C-alpha positions in Angstrom: 3.8 -6.9 -19.5 4.2 -3.1 -19.3 4.4 -2.9 -23.1 1.1 -4.7 -23.4 -0.5 -2.4 -20.9 0.8 0.7 -22.7 -0.5 -0.7 -26.0 -3.9 -1.2 -24.5 -3.9 2.6 -23.7 -2.9 3.7 -27.2 -6.5 4.3 -28.3 -6.6 8.1 -28.4 -10.0 9.4 -27.5 -11.4 6.0 -26.6 -12.2 5.2 -23.0 -11.8 1.6 -21.9 -12.9 -0.2 -18.7 -9.8 -1.4 -16.8 -10.0 -3.7 -13.8 -7.1 -4.3 -11.5 -7.5 -7.5 -9.3 -5.4 -7.4 -6.2 -5.2 -11.0 -5.1 -1.9 -11.2 -3.2 -0.8 -10.3 0.3 0.9 -6.9 0.4 4.4 -7.9 1.3 6.7 -10.7 0.2 6.3 -10.0 -3.5 6.1 -7.1 -5.9 2.6 -7.8 -7.1 0.8 -5.2 -5.0 3.2 -2.4 -5.9 3.1 -3.3 -9.6 -0.7 -3.2 -9.6 -0.5 0.2 -7.8 1.7 1.6 -10.6 -0.6 0.2 -13.3 -3.7 1.8 -11.7 -1.9 5.2 -11.6 -0.9 4.9 -15.3 -4.6 4.1 -16.1 -5.7 7.2 -14.1 -3.2 9.4 -16.0 -4.9 8.3 -19.3 -8.3 9.0 -17.8 -9.7 5.5 -18.2 -12.6 3.9 -16.3 -11.0 2.1 -13.5 -12.1 -0.7 -11.1 -9.6 -1.6 -8.4 -10.7 -4.8 -6.7 -9.3 -6.5 -3.6 -10.0 -10.2 -3.4 -8.5 -13.2 -1.6 -5.4 -12.2 0.4 -5.3 -8.9 -1.5 -7.7 -7.5 1.1 -4.8 -7.3 3.4 -3.2 -4.6 1.2 -5.7 -2.1 2.5 -5.9 -3.2 6.1 -5.3 -0.5 8.7 -2.4 -0.7 11.1 0.0 -2.7 9.1 3.4 -3.4 10.8 6.0 -4.0 8.1 9.1 -3.9 10.4 9.5 -7.6 10.2 9.8 -7.5 6.4 12.2 -4.6 6.0 9.8 -3.1 3.5 8.1 0.2 3.8 4.4 0.2 4.6 2.8 1.4 1.3 -0.8 1.0 2.4 -1.3 4.8 2.8 -0.6 5.1 -0.9 -4.0 3.7 -1.6 -5.4 7.1 -0.5 -4.4 8.2 -4.0 -6.9 5.8 -5.4 -9.6 7.3 -3.2 -8.7 10.8 -4.3 -8.8 9.7 -8.0 -12.3 8.3 -7.4 -13.5 11.5 -5.7 -12.0 13.6 -8.5 -13.8 11.5 -11.1 -17.1 11.8 -9.3 -16.7 15.6 -9.1 -15.7 16.1 -12.7 -19.0 15.8 -14.4 -17.6 16.7 -17.9 -15.4 13.7 -18.1 -17.8 10.9 -17.1 -14.9 8.8 -15.8 -16.0 5.9 -13.7 -14.0 4.6 -10.7 -14.8 1.7 -8.4 -12.8 0.6 -5.4 -14.2 -2.8 -4.5 -13.6 -5.4 -1.9 -15.2 -8.9 -2.4 -17.4 -9.5 0.6 -16.6 -13.2 1.0 -12.8 -12.5 1.0 -13.1 -9.7 3.5 -15.4 -11.7 5.8 -13.2 -14.9 5.6 -10.3 -12.9 7.0 -12.4 -11.4 9.8 -12.4 -7.9 8.3 -15.0 -5.2 7.9 -15.0 -2.0 5.9 -14.0 -0.1 9.1 -10.8 -2.1 9.2 -9.6 -0.7 5.8 -7.5 2.4 5.0 -9.8 3.6 2.2 -13.6 3.7 1.6 -14.6 0.7 -0.5 -17.7 -0.7 -2.2 -18.4 -4.2 -0.8 -19.6 -6.6 -3.5 -20.5 -10.2 -3.2 -19.0 -12.6 -5.7 -22.1 -12.5 -7.9 -22.0 -8.7 -8.1 -18.3 -8.7 -8.8 -18.7 -11.3 -11.6 -21.2 -8.8 -13.3 -18.7 -6.0 -12.9 -15.9 -8.2 -14.4 -18.1 -8.9 -17.4 -18.2 -5.2 -18.2 -14.4 -4.8 -18.4 -12.3 -4.4 -21.5 -9.0 -5.2 -19.7 -8.5 -7.2 -16.5 -5.0 -7.2 -15.0 -4.3 -9.3 -11.9 -1.5 -9.5 -9.4 
């Protein structure tokens, strides 16, 4: 999978739209951490990036996570890097890099969460808006 991802980035001078769908709960598998790594690789190659939290993936960015039961380190603060990348892209007018950090409204509400419950600032999109954003992507990776 990593080779395919790297191959998608081998278009020197061409900017693509990458979407990373976070669908899984943060602990109990490596999906969330793998997606984090792919997002950071994409950022290093200055690609347009949409990071989307949907289904149980919204728990990845929930404040106050207690991971002591799992024996895993709480990596939710790492998502602050995504927010810094987004802010950097917005400030760098010469590059025109687009960043979205999105939570699907229906997934968030179904889990009793609001944007104030999350460790990073997000755009809240309903499923219809998210579907439109998905249609604009060149590459969609999910985990």
